[in-house]
N, C-alpha and C positions, 0 to 999 in steps of 0.2 A: 244460406247454407249450400255448399258444394256437394250434391247427390253424387257427382261422378267418382269423388274420392272414395266412396264407401264401397264401389263395385270395383274388384279387382280384374285387370285385364287378363288376358289368355296368357300373355308372357309371364305376368306374376304369379298366376296360379300355378302355372308349371314349375316356376322356380321354387315355390313353397311345396310343392310336391315331390320335387327331385331333393329337396332339403331334408324333407320327412323321411324319405326313403333312405338318405345318407345316414341320418341318425339311427332308423331303424336297422339298417346293416351293420353300422357300428357296434350296435348294442348286441345284436346276434354274433357278431364277431368276437366281442369282448367274452359273451357268454361261453361261445364255443372254445376260446382260449383260455377259459378257467380265470379270468379277470372281470371286476367289477367297472364301473362306469369310469372310475377314476385311475384305471389302469392298475389297481393293486391286485395281487395275488389273492385270488379268493380261496380261503383256507377253512376247513370243516374239521374240528376236533370231537372226538367221541363223547369225552366227559373232562372234567375241570383238570386233572393231571395233565392230560395232552393239550388242552387249551392254553394253560399256564406257559407250557414250553413254546408254543407256536407265537404266542404273544409277546414273550419276552426276546425270542430270538428272530422273529419276524419284524418286530418294530413297526416302523410306518410303512413298510412297504408290502405288508398284508392285512387283508379284512378276515377277521376270525369270527364264525359262528359255531357254536357247540350244539350237540345233538341233544344233551341232556340238561334241561333247566336246571336252576338253583333249587334245592330242596326236594328234587326227584332222586329217589333212590336208583342209582343206574343199572344195577345188576338185571332188574326185568323190565328194562325200557323197551317199549314197542313204538317204532317209527310211523310218523304220519307221512301220508302221500307227499306233502310239502318238504318234509326232510329228505325223502329219498330222492326228490327233483335236485334238492341242494347237492347232494352227493354226485349226482350226474353232471353238475355245472361246475363242480369245483376244481380248481387248479391244482390242489393238493389236500391230502386227507391224511390226518394223524390218528390213528387209534391203537388200542391195546388189546390184541386177540385174547379171548377166555375170559373177559369181563362181562361182556355184552353180547350173547348169542344173536340176537335179533340184529343187531348193528354189524357183527362179522358178515352175516349174512347178506346184509344190503351191501355192503361196500364190496364183497367179493363180485356182486352183481353189477355194480354201477361203472358208468364207462368213463371215470376219471382217470387220467394218465398217471398221477402221482399218487399211490396209495402206500402209506408207510406203516408197517406194523411196529411199534414200540418194543415189542416182544423179541423181535429180531435183532434190536440193536445193544442188547445185553445178553446175560445167560440166565436163564430161570432156573429154579429150584424148587423140588417138592417139599412143602412143610405138611406134611401128611398125619396121618393117625387121627383118631377120634378126638374132636375138639381142637385140630390144629394144633397139636403139641409142637413146639420147636425149641431146640436147645441151641445154645449159644457155645462159643469155643471153650469155655471154662467147664463144662459138664464132665462128670467122672467117665473116665476110660475113653474120652473124645467121642464126638458124634460128628460124622462126615455125611453131609446132606447128598442125597442122589440127585445129580444134574439132570434137567430134562429140557426139551423142546416144547414150544408152545401148542396147545390142543391136546396133550396128553394126562391134562388134570395138574400140571405144574402151577404153583402160585403165582398168580400174576400181578400181586401188590408190590412191584419193584420200586415204585415212586416213594415208598416211605423208608427208603435206604438212600440218603443223599449222595453216596458214591455211584450207586447203580443209576439213580437219576440223573446224573451229572454224565454217565457214559451214554444214556439215550439222548442227552441234550447234545453231544457231539455229533451221533447219527442224524438228529434232526437238523443239526446246521448243514451237514454234508447234502442231505437230501432236499432243503429249501434250496440250496445252491444249485442243485441240479435241476430243480424246477423253473427257478428264476435265476439264471446265472449272471444277470446284470447287477444285480446286488449281493453276488457271494461276499464281497469284502464286507458288508455290514452286516451280513448274518454271522460271519467268522467274529466279529468284533463284538456282537451281541452276546453270541454264545459264550466267547471268553469272559465277558462280564458276569453272565448267570453261572459259568462254573466256578468264578472266584467266590461268588455268594453261598453255592452249595458246598465247596471246600471249607468255608468258615463254618457254615452250618454243622458240617461233619466234625470238626475240630471242637465245637462246642459241645455236641453229643459225647463224643470220646471222653471229654475232660469232665462233664456234668455226671457221667454214670460209671466213672472209673471206679469210684469208691462208695460202695452203698452197703446198708444193712443186710439187705437180701438181693438177689438177682432174678426173682420170680415175680411174674405180674399176671393178672387174670384179666382176660377180656371176652366181651361177648363175641365180637366178630374177629375171627383167627386173621387179621390182615396184617400183622406185625411181625412175621416170621424173618423177613428180611433185616428189619431194624434189630431184632433180637439177636440174628446170627452177626450182625455187624458191631454191638456194642457187648456182647458176652452175655446176654440176658436169655431167661426162659419164659418164654410166652406159654401160657395156659389157657387155651381158648375153651370156654363154655360150649359153644357150638364148633361149627366148622367153618370153612372159608365162606359159607354162604350166611350173611347175616341174619337171615331169618329162619335157619333151622334152628330145631329145639333140641336141648341136650337129653339124653338117656338119663333115668334115675340112677344107674351105676356112675355116669359121668360125674353128676352132682356130687354123690357121697365122695367120689375120688376127689373132687375140687375141695371139698371140706378138709379132708385129710390133707392135701396138699398145704392148703393155707396155713393150717396149725402148724406143720411140720417147717415150712419155709418161711414162717413170720410174715406173709402176706398181710397187708394192711387195707387194701382197697381193691374192689371189683370195678374194672372200667366198663363204660358202655359208650356207644355214639350217638350223635344227635339225629342222624337220618333212619334210625332203626329203633323198635322199641326197647326200652329199659327194664321192662317187667321181669324178665329172667334174671337180670344183674342184681335188680333191688331185692329180689326174693332170695337169692343166695347170699346177698349180703346181710339180710336179715337174719337167715339160719345160721351165719357164721358171725354174727357181730361186726362185720367190715363195714368200712365206709364205700362210698361210690363216688367217681368222678369220671369226666369225660377224657376219653382218649381217641382223637379225630382222625378217621383213616383217609380224611381229604379226598373224599369222592365228589365232593361239592362244597362250595363256599354260599353260605347263607348269612341271614341276621344274626343267627345264634351262634354262628363259628367265633371262635375267640382268636379273631385276626382277619386282616382283609385279603390275605394272600398266602400261598404256599410257604413262603418263609415264616411269617408272623404264626401261622397255625402249628408249624412245625415246632418252632420255639415255646408255643403254649403247651404242646405235647411233652417237650423236654421237661418244662417245669412240672407237669403233672407227674411224670415219672420219678423225678427226682424226689420229689413229696413223698409219693406212694413207696418208693424204694428206700427211703432213708439216706439219701445221699449225704457225703460226708465233706 
């Protein structure tokens, strides 16, 4: 056995040390540049609707992580130190101001250069009143929603309207191209493909909900104001924009009257929040219950593997509940 081969020379040791220093420097440079060790743009999304956009448009050029794990209700998310560190090292952040207060604060304080608020890429509206009552265009006497800007109590659930979501997608494409200009052409191509899917989804909703027995639907989480406006429906929320808030006795009584008058057949609830209130109202009024997914996260219980599939499941549920012809 040649012992000398096991003992590195000074020159060899120096070369190894220099190599390690180079690798370390490269890693630090990549982190500072907002890229992973493979050179991909490190993107952080606040929750699923933002994650879907970055993955679809970013494609192979981005490495995406999400701050909200599947199955976690996003509104009350509290960030861990590791996630705060991810924000500081990110080359691109996409979030939606007004959905997650803790996330909004952490992103505002982060050192990332490219921080994009999806709410600034389209126009927000108020879908206010107790229970989140929202009228579509067919309402008697007309109903024009008050336009708003982020941070003043406007409804943030823009992703549930495929048209608005497509507007946001275009803004995401432009912002990704700014953060990573070398792949701008690919981002444009991917965004065009996604927009085509969203246009088709919009056409399906418009056709499927055009002729229905009733235009009114009741839901625990008043997340569907933009969808209602887009397709001429009336959303009647049991609670408000917060899925965990409880309705007043007066609101419950009002909903019972609305259900009878508008021939409502179904009370919708969501998979990430308690269905207790929905089932209680349904029992009191003799109505059925079903899931209308606000798409704040994809889990094993979701009726679809991604945004497009779950939205189509929502369409099927609405068609059934509203008596589509």
